[in-house]
KOLDOSE-912994 format. One record per atom (N, C-alpha, C, O): residue number from 1; residue in three letters; atom name; x, y, z. Coordinates in nm, 2 decimals, always signed. Layout:
N
[NUM, ALA, CA, [X, Y, Z]],
...
END
This chain:
85
[1, MET, N, [+0.08, -0.12, +0.00]],
[1, MET, CA, [+0.00, +0.00, +0.00]],
[1, MET, C, [+0.09, +0.12, +0.00]],
[1, MET, O, [+0.19, +0.13, +0.06]],
[2, THR, N, [+0.04, +0.22, -0.07]],
[2, THR, CA, [+0.11, +0.35, -0.07]],
[2, THR, C, [+0.06, +0.44, +0.04]],
[2, THR, O, [-0.04, +0.41, +0.10]],
[3, ARG, N, [+0.12, +0.56, +0.05]],
[3, ARG, CA, [+0.08, +0.65, +0.15]],
[3, ARG, C, [-0.06, +0.70, +0.13]],
[3, ARG, O, [-0.13, +0.74, +0.22]],
[4, ASP, N, [-0.10, +0.71, +0.00]],
[4, ASP, CA, [-0.23, +0.77, -0.03]],
[4, ASP, C, [-0.35, +0.67, -0.02]],
[4, ASP, O, [-0.46, +0.71, -0.01]],
[5, GLU, N, [-0.32, +0.54, -0.02]],
[5, GLU, CA, [-0.42, +0.44, +0.00]],
[5, GLU, C, [-0.46, +0.43, +0.14]],
[5, GLU, O, [-0.38, +0.45, +0.23]],
[6, ALA, N, [-0.59, +0.40, +0.16]],
[6, ALA, CA, [-0.64, +0.39, +0.30]],
[6, ALA, C, [-0.71, +0.26, +0.32]],
[6, ALA, O, [-0.76, +0.20, +0.23]],
[7, ILE, N, [-0.70, +0.22, +0.44]],
[7, ILE, CA, [-0.77, +0.10, +0.49]],
[7, ILE, C, [-0.87, +0.14, +0.59]],
[7, ILE, O, [-0.85, +0.23, +0.67]],
[8, PRO, N, [-0.99, +0.07, +0.60]],
[8, PRO, CA, [-1.08, +0.12, +0.70]],
[8, PRO, C, [-1.04, +0.07, +0.84]],
[8, PRO, O, [-0.99, -0.04, +0.86]],
[9, TYR, N, [-1.05, +0.16, +0.93]],
[9, TYR, CA, [-1.02, +0.13, +1.07]],
[9, TYR, C, [-1.15, +0.14, +1.15]],
[9, TYR, O, [-1.21, +0.25, +1.15]],
[10, ILE, N, [-1.20, +0.04, +1.21]],
[10, ILE, CA, [-1.33, +0.04, +1.27]],
[10, ILE, C, [-1.32, +0.05, +1.43]],
[10, ILE, O, [-1.24, -0.03, +1.49]],
[11, SER, N, [-1.40, +0.13, +1.49]],
[11, SER, CA, [-1.40, +0.14, +1.63]],
[11, SER, C, [-1.55, +0.11, +1.67]],
[11, SER, O, [-1.64, +0.14, +1.60]],
[12, PHE, N, [-1.55, +0.05, +1.79]],
[12, PHE, CA, [-1.68, +0.01, +1.84]],
[12, PHE, C, [-1.72, +0.09, +1.96]],
[12, PHE, O, [-1.64, +0.13, +2.04]],
[13, CYS, N, [-1.85, +0.12, +1.97]],
[13, CYS, CA, [-1.91, +0.19, +2.09]],
[13, CYS, C, [-1.97, +0.08, +2.17]],
[13, CYS, O, [-2.06, +0.00, +2.12]],
[14, ILE, N, [-1.93, +0.07, +2.30]],
[14, ILE, CA, [-1.98, -0.04, +2.39]],
[14, ILE, C, [-2.05, +0.02, +2.51]],
[14, ILE, O, [-2.01, +0.12, +2.56]],
[15, ASP, N, [-2.17, -0.04, +2.54]],
[15, ASP, CA, [-2.24, +0.01, +2.66]],
[15, ASP, C, [-2.18, -0.04, +2.79]],
[15, ASP, O, [-2.08, -0.12, +2.79]],
[16, ASP, N, [-2.24, -0.01, +2.90]],
[16, ASP, CA, [-2.19, -0.05, +3.03]],
[16, ASP, C, [-2.19, -0.20, +3.05]],
[16, ASP, O, [-2.12, -0.26, +3.13]],
[17, ASP, N, [-2.28, -0.27, +2.98]],
[17, ASP, CA, [-2.29, -0.42, +2.99]],
[17, ASP, C, [-2.19, -0.49, +2.89]],
[17, ASP, O, [-2.19, -0.61, +2.89]],
[18, GLY, N, [-2.11, -0.42, +2.82]],
[18, GLY, CA, [-2.02, -0.48, +2.72]],
[18, GLY, C, [-2.08, -0.51, +2.59]],
[18, GLY, O, [-2.01, -0.58, +2.51]],
[19, ARG, N, [-2.20, -0.47, +2.56]],
[19, ARG, CA, [-2.26, -0.50, +2.43]],
[19, ARG, C, [-2.22, -0.39, +2.33]],
[19, ARG, O, [-2.22, -0.27, +2.37]],
[20, ILE, N, [-2.20, -0.43, +2.21]],
[20, ILE, CA, [-2.17, -0.33, +2.10]],
[20, ILE, C, [-2.30, -0.26, +2.06]],
[20, ILE, O, [-2.40, -0.33, +2.02]],
[21, ILE, N, [-2.30, -0.13, +2.08]],
[21, ILE, CA, [-2.42, -0.05, +2.04]],
[21, ILE, C, [-2.41, +0.03, +1.92]],
[21, ILE, O, [-2.51, +0.09, +1.87]],
[22, GLY, N, [-2.29, +0.03, +1.86]],
[22, GLY, CA, [-2.27, +0.10, +1.74]],
[22, GLY, C, [-2.12, +0.10, +1.70]],
[22, GLY, O, [-2.04, +0.05, +1.78]],
[23, TYR, N, [-2.09, +0.14, +1.58]],
[23, TYR, CA, [-1.95, +0.14, +1.54]],
[23, TYR, C, [-1.94, +0.25, +1.43]],
[23, TYR, O, [-2.04, +0.29, +1.37]],
[24, TYR, N, [-1.82, +0.29, +1.41]],
[24, TYR, CA, [-1.79, +0.39, +1.31]],
[24, TYR, C, [-1.65, +0.36, +1.25]],
[24, TYR, O, [-1.57, +0.29, +1.31]],
[25, GLY, N, [-1.63, +0.40, +1.13]],
[25, GLY, CA, [-1.50, +0.38, +1.07]],
[25, GLY, C, [-1.43, +0.50, +1.03]],
[25, GLY, O, [-1.50, +0.61, +1.00]],
[26, ALA, N, [-1.30, +0.50, +1.02]],
[26, ALA, CA, [-1.22, +0.61, +0.98]],
[26, ALA, C, [-1.12, +0.55, +0.88]],
[26, ALA, O, [-1.05, +0.46, +0.92]],
[27, PRO, N, [-1.10, +0.61, +0.76]],
[27, PRO, CA, [-1.00, +0.56, +0.67]],
[27, PRO, C, [-0.86, +0.61, +0.72]],
[27, PRO, O, [-0.83, +0.72, +0.73]],
[28, VAL, N, [-0.78, +0.51, +0.74]],
[28, VAL, CA, [-0.64, +0.54, +0.78]],
[28, VAL, C, [-0.55, +0.46, +0.69]],
[28, VAL, O, [-0.58, +0.35, +0.65]],
[29, GLY, N, [-0.43, +0.52, +0.65]],
[29, GLY, CA, [-0.34, +0.46, +0.57]],
[29, GLY, C, [-0.26, +0.35, +0.64]],
[29, GLY, O, [-0.24, +0.36, +0.77]],
[30, ALA, N, [-0.21, +0.25, +0.57]],
[30, ALA, CA, [-0.13, +0.15, +0.64]],
[30, ALA, C, [+0.00, +0.20, +0.70]],
[30, ALA, O, [+0.04, +0.16, +0.80]],
[31, ASP, N, [+0.06, +0.30, +0.63]],
[31, ASP, CA, [+0.18, +0.36, +0.68]],
[31, ASP, C, [+0.16, +0.43, +0.81]],
[31, ASP, O, [+0.23, +0.43, +0.90]],
[32, TYR, N, [+0.04, +0.51, +0.81]],
[32, TYR, CA, [+0.01, +0.58, +0.93]],
[32, TYR, C, [-0.02, +0.48, +1.05]],
[32, TYR, O, [+0.02, +0.51, +1.16]],
[33, LEU, N, [-0.10, +0.38, +1.02]],
[33, LEU, CA, [-0.13, +0.28, +1.12]],
[33, LEU, C, [-0.01, +0.22, +1.18]],
[33, LEU, O, [+0.00, +0.21, +1.30]],
[34, ARG, N, [+0.09, +0.18, +1.10]],
[34, ARG, CA, [+0.22, +0.13, +1.15]],
[34, ARG, C, [+0.29, +0.22, +1.24]],
[34, ARG, O, [+0.34, +0.19, +1.34]],
[35, LYS, N, [+0.30, +0.35, +1.19]],
[35, LYS, CA, [+0.38, +0.45, +1.27]],
[35, LYS, C, [+0.30, +0.49, +1.40]],
[35, LYS, O, [+0.37, +0.51, +1.50]],
[36, ALA, N, [+0.17, +0.50, +1.39]],
[36, ALA, CA, [+0.09, +0.53, +1.51]],
[36, ALA, C, [+0.10, +0.42, +1.62]],
[36, ALA, O, [+0.11, +0.45, +1.74]],
[37, VAL, N, [+0.10, +0.30, +1.57]],
[37, VAL, CA, [+0.11, +0.18, +1.67]],
[37, VAL, C, [+0.25, +0.19, +1.73]],
[37, VAL, O, [+0.26, +0.16, +1.85]],
[38, LYS, N, [+0.35, +0.22, +1.66]],
[38, LYS, CA, [+0.49, +0.23, +1.72]],
[38, LYS, C, [+0.50, +0.35, +1.81]],
[38, LYS, O, [+0.56, +0.33, +1.92]],
[39, ALA, N, [+0.44, +0.46, +1.77]],
[39, ALA, CA, [+0.45, +0.58, +1.86]],
[39, ALA, C, [+0.38, +0.56, +1.99]],
[39, ALA, O, [+0.43, +0.61, +2.09]],
[40, ASN, N, [+0.26, +0.50, +1.98]],
[40, ASN, CA, [+0.17, +0.49, +2.10]],
[40, ASN, C, [+0.20, +0.37, +2.18]],
[40, ASN, O, [+0.17, +0.36, +2.30]],
[41, GLY, N, [+0.26, +0.27, +2.12]],
[41, GLY, CA, [+0.28, +0.14, +2.19]],
[41, GLY, C, [+0.16, +0.05, +2.21]],
[41, GLY, O, [+0.16, -0.04, +2.28]],
[42, ILE, N, [+0.05, +0.09, +2.14]],
[42, ILE, CA, [-0.07, +0.01, +2.14]],
[42, ILE, C, [-0.13, +0.00, +2.00]],
[42, ILE, O, [-0.08, +0.07, +1.91]],
[43, TYR, N, [-0.23, -0.08, +1.98]],
[43, TYR, CA, [-0.29, -0.10, +1.84]],
[43, TYR, C, [-0.40, +0.00, +1.81]],
[43, TYR, O, [-0.44, +0.00, +1.70]],
[44, GLY, N, [-0.46, +0.07, +1.91]],
[44, GLY, CA, [-0.56, +0.16, +1.88]],
[44, GLY, C, [-0.51, +0.30, +1.84]],
[44, GLY, O, [-0.40, +0.34, +1.89]],
[45, VAL, N, [-0.58, +0.36, +1.74]],
[45, VAL, CA, [-0.53, +0.49, +1.70]],
[45, VAL, C, [-0.63, +0.60, +1.73]],
[45, VAL, O, [-0.60, +0.72, +1.72]],
[46, LEU, N, [-0.76, +0.57, +1.77]],
[46, LEU, CA, [-0.86, +0.67, +1.79]],
[46, LEU, C, [-0.89, +0.69, +1.94]],
[46, LEU, O, [-0.97, +0.78, +1.98]],
[47, ASP, N, [-0.82, +0.61, +2.03]],
[47, ASP, CA, [-0.85, +0.62, +2.17]],
[47, ASP, C, [-0.76, +0.73, +2.23]],
[47, ASP, O, [-0.64, +0.72, +2.23]],
[48, PHE, N, [-0.82, +0.83, +2.29]],
[48, PHE, CA, [-0.74, +0.95, +2.34]],
[48, PHE, C, [-0.67, +0.91, +2.46]],
[48, PHE, O, [-0.57, +0.97, +2.49]],
[49, PHE, N, [-0.71, +0.81, +2.54]],
[49, PHE, CA, [-0.65, +0.78, +2.66]],
[49, PHE, C, [-0.51, +0.70, +2.63]],
[49, PHE, O, [-0.41, +0.73, +2.69]],
[50, TYR, N, [-0.52, +0.61, +2.54]],
[50, TYR, CA, [-0.40, +0.53, +2.52]],
[50, TYR, C, [-0.32, +0.58, +2.40]],
[50, TYR, O, [-0.20, +0.56, +2.39]],
[51, ALA, N, [-0.39, +0.64, +2.30]],
[51, ALA, CA, [-0.32, +0.69, +2.18]],
[51, ALA, C, [-0.30, +0.84, +2.19]],
[51, ALA, O, [-0.32, +0.91, +2.09]],
[52, GLY, N, [-0.26, +0.89, +2.30]],
[52, GLY, CA, [-0.24, +1.03, +2.33]],
[52, GLY, C, [-0.14, +1.10, +2.25]],
[52, GLY, O, [-0.14, +1.22, +2.24]],
[53, LYS, N, [-0.05, +1.03, +2.19]],
[53, LYS, CA, [+0.06, +1.09, +2.11]],
[53, LYS, C, [+0.01, +1.12, +1.97]],
[53, LYS, O, [+0.07, +1.21, +1.90]],
[54, THR, N, [-0.09, +1.05, +1.92]],
[54, THR, CA, [-0.14, +1.07, +1.78]],
[54, THR, C, [-0.28, +1.11, +1.76]],
[54, THR, O, [-0.31, +1.19, +1.67]],
[55, ALA, N, [-0.37, +1.06, +1.85]],
[55, ALA, CA, [-0.51, +1.09, +1.83]],
[55, ALA, C, [-0.55, +1.24, +1.84]],
[55, ALA, O, [-0.64, +1.28, +1.76]],
[56, PRO, N, [-0.49, +1.32, +1.93]],
[56, PRO, CA, [-0.53, +1.46, +1.93]],
[56, PRO, C, [-0.50, +1.53, +1.80]],
[56, PRO, O, [-0.58, +1.62, +1.76]],
[57, LYS, N, [-0.40, +1.50, +1.73]],
[57, LYS, CA, [-0.37, +1.56, +1.60]],
[57, LYS, C, [-0.47, +1.52, +1.50]],
[57, LYS, O, [-0.50, +1.60, +1.41]],
[58, LEU, N, [-0.52, +1.40, +1.51]],
[58, LEU, CA, [-0.62, +1.36, +1.41]],
[58, LEU, C, [-0.75, +1.45, +1.43]],
[58, LEU, O, [-0.81, +1.48, +1.33]],
[59, LEU, N, [-0.78, +1.47, +1.55]],
[59, LEU, CA, [-0.90, +1.56, +1.58]],
[59, LEU, C, [-0.87, +1.70, +1.55]],
[59, LEU, O, [-0.96, +1.77, +1.49]],
[60, GLN, N, [-0.76, +1.75, +1.58]],
[60, GLN, CA, [-0.72, +1.89, +1.56]],
[60, GLN, C, [-0.71, +1.93, +1.41]],
[60, GLN, O, [-0.76, +2.03, +1.37]],
[61, LEU, N, [-0.64, +1.84, +1.34]],
[61, LEU, CA, [-0.60, +1.87, +1.20]],
[61, LEU, C, [-0.70, +1.81, +1.10]],
[61, LEU, O, [-0.70, +1.85, +0.98]],
[62, GLY, N, [-0.77, +1.71, +1.14]],
[62, GLY, CA, [-0.86, +1.63, +1.05]],
[62, GLY, C, [-0.79, +1.50, +1.01]],
[62, GLY, O, [-0.67, +1.49, +1.03]],
[63, PRO, N, [-0.87, +1.41, +0.95]],
[63, PRO, CA, [-0.81, +1.28, +0.93]],
[63, PRO, C, [-0.69, +1.28, +0.83]],
[63, PRO, O, [-0.59, +1.21, +0.85]],
[64, VAL, N, [-0.70, +1.35, +0.72]],
[64, VAL, CA, [-0.59, +1.35, +0.62]],
[64, VAL, C, [-0.47, +1.43, +0.67]],
[64, VAL, O, [-0.36, +1.38, +0.67]],
[65, ALA, N, [-0.49, +1.55, +0.72]],
[65, ALA, CA, [-0.38, +1.63, +0.76]],
[65, ALA, C, [-0.32, +1.57, +0.89]],
[65, ALA, O, [-0.19, +1.58, +0.91]],
[66, GLY, N, [-0.40, +1.51, +0.98]],
[66, GLY, CA, [-0.34, +1.45, +1.10]],
[66, GLY, C, [-0.26, +1.33, +1.07]],
[66, GLY, O, [-0.15, +1.31, +1.13]],
[67, GLN, N, [-0.29, +1.25, +0.96]],
[67, GLN, CA, [-0.21, +1.14, +0.92]],
[67, GLN, C, [-0.08, +1.19, +0.86]],
[67, GLN, O, [+0.03, +1.14, +0.88]],
[68, ASN, N, [-0.09, +1.29, +0.78]],
[68, ASN, CA, [+0.03, +1.35, +0.71]],
[68, ASN, C, [+0.12, +1.41, +0.81]],
[68, ASN, O, [+0.24, +1.40, +0.80]],
[69, TRP, N, [+0.07, +1.47, +0.92]],
[69, TRP, CA, [+0.15, +1.52, +1.03]],
[69, TRP, C, [+0.24, +1.41, +1.09]],
[69, TRP, O, [+0.36, +1.44, +1.10]],
[70, LEU, N, [+0.18, +1.30, +1.12]],
[70, LEU, CA, [+0.26, +1.19, +1.18]],
[70, LEU, C, [+0.36, +1.13, +1.08]],
[70, LEU, O, [+0.48, +1.11, +1.11]],
[71, LEU, N, [+0.32, +1.12, +0.95]],
[71, LEU, CA, [+0.40, +1.06, +0.85]],
[71, LEU, C, [+0.52, +1.15, +0.82]],
[71, LEU, O, [+0.63, +1.10, +0.78]],
[72, ASP, N, [+0.51, +1.28, +0.84]],
[72, ASP, CA, [+0.61, +1.37, +0.81]],
[72, ASP, C, [+0.71, +1.38, +0.93]],
[72, ASP, O, [+0.82, +1.44, +0.91]],
[73, GLN, N, [+0.68, +1.33, +1.04]],
[73, GLN, CA, [+0.77, +1.33, +1.16]],
[73, GLN, C, [+0.89, +1.23, +1.13]],
[73, GLN, O, [+0.86, +1.12, +1.08]],
[74, PRO, N, [+1.01, +1.27, +1.17]],
[74, PRO, CA, [+1.12, +1.17, +1.15]],
[74, PRO, C, [+1.11, +1.05, +1.25]],
[74, PRO, O, [+1.05, +1.07, +1.36]],
[75, GLU, N, [+1.15, +0.94, +1.20]],
[75, GLU, CA, [+1.15, +0.82, +1.28]],
[75, GLU, C, [+1.25, +0.84, +1.40]],
[75, GLU, O, [+1.36, +0.89, +1.39]],
[76, LYS, N, [+1.20, +0.81, +1.52]],
[76, LYS, CA, [+1.28, +0.82, +1.64]],
[76, LYS, C, [+1.37, +0.69, +1.65]],
[76, LYS, O, [+1.32, +0.58, +1.63]],
[77, ARG, N, [+1.50, +0.72, +1.68]],
[77, ARG, CA, [+1.59, +0.60, +1.69]],
[77, ARG, C, [+1.58, +0.55, +1.83]],
[77, ARG, O, [+1.58, +0.63, +1.93]],
[78, ARG, N, [+1.57, +0.42, +1.84]],
[78, ARG, CA, [+1.56, +0.36, +1.98]],
[78, ARG, C, [+1.69, +0.29, +2.00]],
[78, ARG, O, [+1.75, +0.22, +1.92]],
[79, ARG, N, [+1.74, +0.31, +2.12]],
[79, ARG, CA, [+1.86, +0.25, +2.16]],
[79, ARG, C, [+1.83, +0.10, +2.20]],
[79, ARG, O, [+1.74, +0.07, +2.27]],
[80, ARG, N, [+1.91, +0.02, +2.15]],
[80, ARG, CA, [+1.90, -0.13, +2.18]],
[80, ARG, C, [+1.97, -0.15, +2.32]],
[80, ARG, O, [+2.08, -0.10, +2.34]],
[81, ARG, N, [+1.90, -0.23, +2.40]],
[81, ARG, CA, [+1.96, -0.26, +2.53]],
[81, ARG, C, [+2.06, -0.37, +2.51]],
[81, ARG, O, [+2.04, -0.46, +2.43]],
[82, LYS, N, [+2.17, -0.37, +2.58]],
[82, LYS, CA, [+2.27, -0.47, +2.57]],
[82, LYS, C, [+2.22, -0.59, +2.65]],
[82, LYS, O, [+2.16, -0.58, +2.76]],
[83, ALA, N, [+2.24, -0.71, +2.59]],
[83, ALA, CA, [+2.20, -0.83, +2.66]],
[83, ALA, C, [+2.29, -0.85, +2.79]],
[83, ALA, O, [+2.41, -0.83, +2.78]],
[84, VAL, N, [+2.22, -0.88, +2.89]],
[84, VAL, CA, [+2.29, -0.91, +3.02]],
[84, VAL, C, [+2.32, -1.06, +3.02]],
[84, VAL, O, [+2.23, -1.14, +3.01]],
[85, ALA, N, [+2.45, -1.09, +3.05]],
[85, ALA, CA, [+2.48, -1.23, +3.05]],
[85, ALA, C, [+2.47, -1.29, +3.19]],
[85, ALA, O, [+2.50, -1.41, +3.21]],
END
């Protein structure tokens, strides 16, 4: 998939008893989804509690500009931990 292609991302609305009462979808690109999962450390991208590094920009900038904002950010380098013998 390229950056311009989108895949549907579905979120569920759940009531207090755990039953699904509705759902909605938002088109997100595969590249954005991969980068958002790495940035947040979880698989959800629309949850403001757990996806706090990316979800606010989606709301503030809109779905297309919010995804482009994250994709334009440079990849953060992670230090590898040395194996302890």
